[in-house]
N, C-alpha and C positions, 0 to 999 in steps of 0.2 A: 716105156715109152717116149717118144720124141717129144722134145721141148719147144718152143717158140724163140731160143736167144736169152741171154741174159741180160740185156742191156736194162738198167735199173731206172735210169734218169730222163733222158731229155730224148725226147724224138718229136722235132719240128712240123712232120707231117701228119702229129695226131690230131682227133676232135678236141676241141677247147672246152672245158666245164667251169666256167665263172663261179667262183665261190666268193665267201668274202674275204675282203681285203686283209692283211695278216698284219699290217700295219710295224715291218721287222726290217731291219736294215742287213746286207748280207756279212755274215761271222765271219771271223778268221779262224784259222785250225785250231787256233786255244781256244776260243771261243765255245768252237763245236765239242772240245774233249770235255771242258767244262758242263754243256748241255747234258750230257748223257748222267756226270754226279748229278743235275737238278733232276733228270727223271728216275735215277735211284733212290732220289730223296723223296722224291712226290708219290711213289708207291707204297710205303708204309702209313701214309695219312689217308692213302685211298681203300686201302685194305680197313682201316682204323673207321672210316667212315661207313662202310658195309657194315660194322660190327655194331655200330652204334644206330644204324638204322634197323638191322636184324632185332635187337634189343625192345626198338621202339615199337617195333612189328609185334613182339611177343606182347610186350605191355599192353598195346592198344587190344590184341585179341581177348586178353584177358578181360579188361575191362570191359570189352562188348559181350562176353559170354556173362559176364556179372550183371550187368542189365538186363539181360536175356536179348530175345529177339522179338522185332516189330510184330512179328504173328503172337507168341506169348503175351505182349502189352494189349493187345488186342482182343484176344481171346480173354484173359484175365479181365480186363476193364469191362467187357461185355459179360461174362457170369457174374463180377460184382453187382454189376445194372441192374441185369437180370433178376440176382437174388433179392437185391432190395427191393424193385418193384414186385418182385413175387409177395414178398413180406408186406410188402405196404397193401398190395389187392388183397391179400388173407386177412389182413387186421380190419382192412375197409368194409367186408365182408362179416367177418365174426363180429365187430363192434358194433354194427349195424343189428346183426342176429341177436347179439346181447340186450342191444336198447330195446328191442322190440319185446323180449322175451321180459325183460325186465317191466316192461310197462305193462305187457300181459299181466305179469304176476301183482302188479299194483291194483290195477282193474279189476281183476278178480277177488281180490281181498275187499275192494270196495263194495265191490258185488255181494259178497256175504254179509256184510256190513248193511247194506241195503235191503237184502232180502231179510234178515232178521228184523229190522226193524219195520220194516212192510209186515212182514209176518203177525209182528203181535200187535199192530194197528188192527188190523184184518179180525184176528182170533177175538180182541176187546170188542170188535164191534160184533162180531158172532155171538158173543157171549149176553151181551147189551141185549140185542135183537128175541135173541132166544129167551132172555130175563122177561122183554117185554109181552111175547108173543106169550107167554106162561101167564103172565099177570091178567092179560085178556082171555086166554082161555079159563082161566079160575074165576072170573066175573064178566059171565056172558051176558048179560043182562044188562051191565051199566054201558053208559056213554061214555068212552074212553075221554072225551073231549070236556068229559068235565067231572069225570073222577078225579079228584085231589091225589090221592095217591098215585096213580099213573101220569099226571102233569108233573107232579113233584120229582119222579123217577126219569121222566124225559127231560125235565129242566135242568135237573143236576149233570144228567149226561152232556149235557149241549154246552154248558158252562164249563165243566172239566174239558171240552174240548175246543174251547173257546168259540164257539159258533161253528167251527169249522166241518162240522156234522148235524146236519136237521135229519128233524125222525118227521116222516108221513105216513100217512094211511091211507090203504087203498081198500075200497068199497068192491064189493061181489061184481058189481057192473064196470070195475075200473077206472071208477072217478077216483083222483088223487086229492086228499083232503091233509090240512096243517092241523096237527094234534094238538098244539098248544094257541092257536090262534082259530077264531069262529070267525068265519066269512060267510056272504049268503050264498057262494057258489063254490063248487068244486074249483081247484085249480085248473087243473088240466084232466083227461081223461089218457088214461094211460092202456087203457085195453087193446091195443095194437103194438103195445112194446117188448122187447125180448125178455125182459126180467117179468114181465105180467103171463106171459105165457109159458116159459119156461122155469119159474121157481117154483120150488117144493118146502115141506116142511122139514125133510129131512138136512137141508144146508142151505145156508143162503145163495144166492144167486147173483153175480155179480154183472150187471148189465151194461149195456153201451152209453156211454155219455150224452145225455138229452139235455132238453130246456125242460125245465117245471111249467112254464107258463111263455106264450111269446114274446120277446124281447127280454128275458130275463135270462140269468147267467146261466153257462153249462152247468150242469151236476154229476155226478157218478152215482149211479146208482145202485145199493146191495139189499136185496129183496129176499124178506123170508116168509114163505108161505103160513098161514095159521092151521092148525089141523082140522080145523072146524070153524066156520066165521063166526064171530062173535059180538052182537049188536050192527051188524051188516058190515063188519070191518072181516075183509079175507086175507089181508097182508099187510105186512112191515116193510118200509124201506127208509133206508138210510142214507141219505143224497148227499156225497164226500162234495165240500169246494175244491176241484182239480187246482183251483191258482194257489191255496194253502198249502194244498197236497206239494205240488211243486216247489213252495218253500221249503218245505221240510226235506223235501229229496234234494234242493239245491246245496244243504248245506254239506252233501256227501259228494258234491260233484267236481270233478278235475277243472281247475280254472287255470287258464280262459281255453277255449275250445271245447272242453268236453261236456257231455250230455248225459241222460240218466231219463228211462223210459219205462213205465209200466204198461205192461202189453197183457191182453188175456190169450189163451193159448191159440185161439183163433186167429190170431193175430192183430185182434181191435187196438189200439190206442187208446190209454185209458188216462194216463198222466204222463206229462212230458215237463223236462228242465231243461235249460231255460223255457220259460212259459210262452206256448205257441197252440192258441186256443182252434186252430185253424186244422192240426194235425188230430185233435179228438176227434175220438169216433172213426178215424181211418183206418183201411187194412196196411198191414207191413206189407209194400211189395214182395214178389216172389224172389227167391234165392236161397242161399244157406240157412239165413236166420229162419226163412218162412217155413222151409222145409224142417226143420228141425224143433219146430214151435211145441208141437202136440207129443214130442218125444217125453218119457219119465227120466225124473233125477237129471234133466238139461243142463249143462253146464260146459262152457267152451270159451273160447277166444278168437275171433275171426276178425279178416279187414273185409270191410263193406263200404258198399259206395255210399254217398251221405243221401237218404231217402228226400231230402226235402229240395231235389234238384238240384243243388247245388254241387259243382263239380269237386267239391273236396270228398278227399277218403278219412273213414273213422276204423280206428281199432276197438273191436267192441267185444266186450266179457257178457256173457247173458248166465242167466244159471234160473231155474225155477222155484218157485215159493211151495215149500210142503203145507197140503192139505188146502191148498185153493187152486183154481185154475189157471195163476198168473205167472207171468216171466218178467223179470227185470234184466234189462240191460245197460250195461256202464260202457259209455264210449269217450274216446279223447282223439283229438284230429290227429291224424297219422301223420302229415307234414312238421305238425309241434311236437309230436314226440320225438321223431328223427331231427328236431332243429341243434340239439346239442350236439349229436353224434356229427351232423355235416359242419360244424363249425371246427369239431376236433380233425374230420378229414382234409377242411381244409389246410387246417394247419400242419397236418402228417403231410399233405402232399405238395406244400413250401416247402416243407424241411426237406423232404426225399428230392425234390427238385434242386434245394441246395447244395445237398450231396453229390447230386448225379452231374451237373454242368460243371462245378469243378475237377470232377473226377474227369471228365472228357478235356477238360482245358488242360489237364496236367497230362492225362495220356496221348493228347496231341502234339503236345510240346515235348512228351519222351519220345514219340515218334520223330519228330524232328532231329531229337538230339541224337538216336537211335542212327537216323539216316547220315547224318554230319559223322559220326564215329566211325558207321558205316565206309564211307568214303573217303575218310582219312584213313582207314585201314588198309582200304582197297589202294591208296596212291601208297601207303608206305610199303605195302605187299608187292606191289611194282618198282619202287625203288631199291625195294630188299633183293628181287627177281631178275634186274634190268641192269644191265652195261647204263651208267648213266650217261655218255658221249654219244655212243651209238644206236641206242635203244632197242636192244637185242638183247638176250638172257645173260647173266653174267656167268661166272665160272660155276656157281656154287649150284644155281638154279639148272645149268643146264646137265652137271653132272648126275644130279638128281633125277632128273628127267630120264636121261641115260637109262640109269637103272631100272627106272619103273618099266619105262620101253622095250628094254631087253627083258625083262621076265612076260610081259605081256606077250612079246614077239615068240618068245619059248613057249607058252601055253596055248597060243594058236596056231603055231606054227607057219607064222606070215614073215616076210622076209624083213631086215632092216639093216639099213646100210650107213656107216658113219663116216663123213669128208671131215678130213684136218685138214685147213688150210692156212698157209703162213705168207703173209707180205713179204716177198722177197726184200731184203736189204732194208729194210724199215727202219731199222735202228739211225742207219746213214742219213736216211730220208729227215726223221726228226729233229737227229741230233743238225746235221747241215743245212736245212732249211726254216729250223725252228720248230716246237712243240705244235704252234697253231697250226702251220700247214701239214705236220704227221696228224694232226687231229681231224683235219678237211679229207686225209689219205683216208684214214678209219671210216669216216662217214663214208664218202662215194662209193668204197668198198663194200659198204651193210649194203647200202641201198642197192648196189648191182646184185647181190647177193641175194635181197630178201625179194628182188621183182622174178627172181626165177624159182620161188619156193612156192609149194602149196601151203593151204592153210594148216593142213595137219602135219607139216615139217617143222622142224624147229633149228633157228642159229643162233651161237652163242660166240662171243668172246672169252676164251680162255687164257690170254696173256697179251702183251701191248699190242703187236700184229699178228697174232696166232687166235684163229676162229674156226669155227667147230660146226657142222650142217649134220642134224640128226633126219635122216631119210625113212618116214614109216611105210611100211609095205611096199616097198622099193629094195631091188635088189642090185646088185652093183654094176651090173649091165648100162642098167638105167641110171645108176649114179653116175657111171661113168660120161655119158651124154649130157648130163646137166655139170659135170663138171667142166665140158669143155666148152659148154656155152656161156659159164661163169668167165673162163679163163678168157675166152672173149671179148666178153662185156667188160671185164676190167683191162684189156688190150685198149679199150675206145677211151678211159678216162683220161685226161687229161685236166689239170690244176695249174691255172695260171697264178704266178707269182713273181715278186720284183726281180729275181734272180734267174726266170728262165720259165719253160711250161714242166710240169713235173706229170713223169710219168711211170709207172712200175707195172711191175708182174707179179704172179703168185704160184707158189709150187703147192699141190696138192697131195694129200695120202689118204688112198679109199680100204675100206674093209668090211665086209657083210659080217654078220653076227652068224655065229654057228651054233647048232642043237648042241653042242659038243662042250660049250662056252660053260664055265663053271661060274662066270660072275661077267659083270659089263667090263670090269678091267680087262678084260681078256680081247675082246675086240677093240678096246680103247688103244691096247699096246699094239695092235696089230696096224692099227690107225699111223700111232704116231711112228711107228717103225715105216712104214711105208713112207710118210711126209720124210721122216730122216734121209730117206735112199733117194727122194725126190730132190731134196737139197744138197745131196752128195752128189749127184748126177750133174750137178751147173745149173740147178735154179729153175724157174718155168716148165716144171716136170708135173707129172700126173704119176704115182704110181701107186697099183692096185696088190694089195694083200690079201 
């Protein structure tokens, strides 16, 4: 194809491009020849630097792979923290449940002990009342208050119970009489009491706590009706002092915060510890416990709200007393039961936080380190694939990219064109005007060449003044248009020096990849042949093969 003339050096009418001063004096011909040796001596250093950069890139990539990716660090950190706190959550729940179960088992053991103790006391009382009833029935004509044998029997029983139980006689019309003290009038009339109405001779009846007389102490009546009235007496009543019964129960109570309650199966409170006279005779409020009281062989552990009106919750064990319509409840304050668990939970949470927070800090610092390594790797990768002077691809990277693109073009059946561009007489320019000017020529050429390329194209420097352009999805006719624009742009370049203005031309060889090409070398060889023909034709030429 027609050229634009060989003049490689000075054109006074051309546009000037002001670049940085080179600071060199004109050279003599001898110095210019020496410059060629200097350039030849620099080339091995440049290639050695490239090899060192390649080694640094590989080493950095290996280290980065050893550290793993930021995503891996984040995922592993989150998984570890999730596993840690899942374990903490499971431990907290299971430890709480174990604490409640252990407290429930302890309360059940206490309940069984209280049941056994209460059962023995009421059996003893039942036996004594039966013995007294038998004594009265055997001597129906004797006055029990004046009968020495009967009085001795009662005195002996009361002394053994430390006066915690007093024996009363009830007449047929309901008057309550002290068996040991002679009084002018009865203590009270209990004809309206539940035990006077419901007691039978078959078994003792445990009545509601009442006062024997106005202003007196509350007593728990246990009544047994005689088979037949004797000397006007129809019933025996053993009155238990609830305060002393509470003292006995208090020895079994869980301290502090625990309580023990003795109930009838209808929910009536018979005794309670700590002692609370206001609760005696009251009914248990509705709920789980109240609904289960009538059931036989009652035994369970439940969580109840405190029936005294306080907002406390209680863990309560309850069980029925065999042979008697009684139920025992043993309670512990729910918050006190869980207090040790709460302390352990606080320490476990602090320990988990002590592990999680440093782990997050380490992960955060690791991410920053990985980012720094990634930035360094990207920088080294850029140095390994880029010509340090012009900023375009170096020879190795360009050849690797060409190999991949030729294979892709064959698979996709898409056009691909290679342009090889050589700056005419570049060695003369570099040696004659100095290497600094030669570097400015290379940079100016690269800038003009990059302006005419698309983002998908690739520009690379193959040798001192030789460049290559990889044009994706471009046939040779389109590449020729681009090459002509490039030559026109080069013609406008002018570099001011101390020895005048430097202008230059370029020779271009173009070739399009073919489906018959066995490798990328074939299209590269054709482009090299076209470049050789362009230079042989007088320079500043464009040849297509």
